[in-house]
N, C-alpha and C positions, 0 to 999 in steps of 0.2 A: 815819063812813070812806066816802069818796067811792070809789065803783064807777063802774069805766069802762064805757060800752057799745062801744067801739071796740077793738081787740087794744092789747095796754101797744107791738107795737113799725109804725110808719110805712112801714117798708118793708116790700116784698111779699117780695123777696128773704130777708128774717128772718120772717116768717111761715116759710116755706117751710123756712126752716132745720131751724124749732122742730118741721115736723110730720116731717121726715126725722129728727130726732131722738127722737121720742116715739116713732114709725113705729121707728128702730132699739130702743130699747132694752126696748121691748112684745118683739117679736118674739125678742131675744135671752134674755129669761127665759125666756120660750119654749122653747130651745131648750137655753139649761141643765137646766130643769126633766126634757128628757127624755133629755138628756146623765147627767143625776144618779139617775136610771137604770141603767142600766151602771157608772156610779159614776166617769165620769170629770168632766170640770169639761171647761167651753167652752174655755180656754188645753190643757189636756192634748190632745184633742179634736182639734186645729186641729195639733198639734205631731204627732199620732198620722199626722194625715191625709194631712202634709204628708211627712212621710216615709215612711209606707206608698208614697204616687203616686211618690216620685220613687225609691226605696228610700233608701239609708242619705244624711244630708247633714252638711256640714261648720256646726257652730255657726252660724258668721256669714252660712249661709247663708238658713236655720233662723228666724234671726233679720229679715235682711232679707225676707223671703217672707210673714211677721206683724208685721210692721214692732214687733219690741219689740225693746227693748235684748239684747244676749248676756247682763247680768247677772239680766234678769227670768228669762230663757230658762233661769238654769240651775235655778232654786228648781221651774222644771216638769219639766223633764230629771227632780231630781234627785227628787219628787217616781212621778214615769212610772220611775223604774228602784224606789224603792222598791215598787212595786207589778209588777217584775219585765215590765212593757213593752218595755222599753228596754235599753239594753245605751249604754258608751261606749266608741268605738276607737278607738286615736292612728294618724294617716294612717302607712301605712309607708317614704315617701319624705320627708313633715316632723311631727317628731315634735310640733312647736307645735300643730298642726289636730289637731283632734278633732271625731268624725264619730259622731253619733246613730242607730242603728241596731236597728228592729225585732226584739224577740225574736220566738219560737215565739209562745208566747203572745199579746206584743202583735203579730200579724201576722192572729190567729186575732179578739181583738177588736175592729181593723182594719177586719176586713173584715167584723163582724157588727155592728158599727155604723154604717158609710157608708148601710146599706137604711135604718136608723132616724133618722139625719141627712136623709136625702133626702126619707124622711116627713113629718119635722116641717116640715123647707121648704117640701117643697106645700104643706100646709093651711098656711101661714101667706104663700101666693099666689093658693090657690083662689078668691079672691075679684076676682082678675085673671082676662079672657080670655086665652088665647094670646099674640093679637097686643099687645095690650095688656104682658103679660108678657118680650118681645119688642120693644116698645116702652122702656121702662122700662129695661130693659138696654141699649139702645142710649145712652141718655139717660147713664146711670148711666155706663157707657165713657165718654164724652165728657167727662164732668167728671171723671172721673180722667184721665185724658190731659191733659185743661187742667192740673191740680195736679201733675202730673207737670213740666209744662213752666214754670208760676211757682215 
């Protein structure tokens, strides 16, 4: 079997993408492990955080903010509803629109989980000094804005 001494990819951008993807997957696994301690999956937490921050939101808006389809979101909301963390409410003005809102229990879980989530994220980035974190944030913001225009 032939062993390559150089990276398989010749483009630096591709190598950068692989590093970014590897970091993303590793950090996501750490977050999942911490959220599992409170009985939530990452998507469930993201729904709770999205509607906890904004108040109740229509399905479509939650999907847009999370960048998932409404069909994927339905299963997540179903499981959160089974846990009594959210409820669906029809819009008073447009019965076709369904809002997802936190229950009292959901609000408590949301409020108690945010510090856990922030602590987990903080640990992921502790190896970067404050200015490096700001620089990374600015670079990612630039990439996100560019990807929205293309």
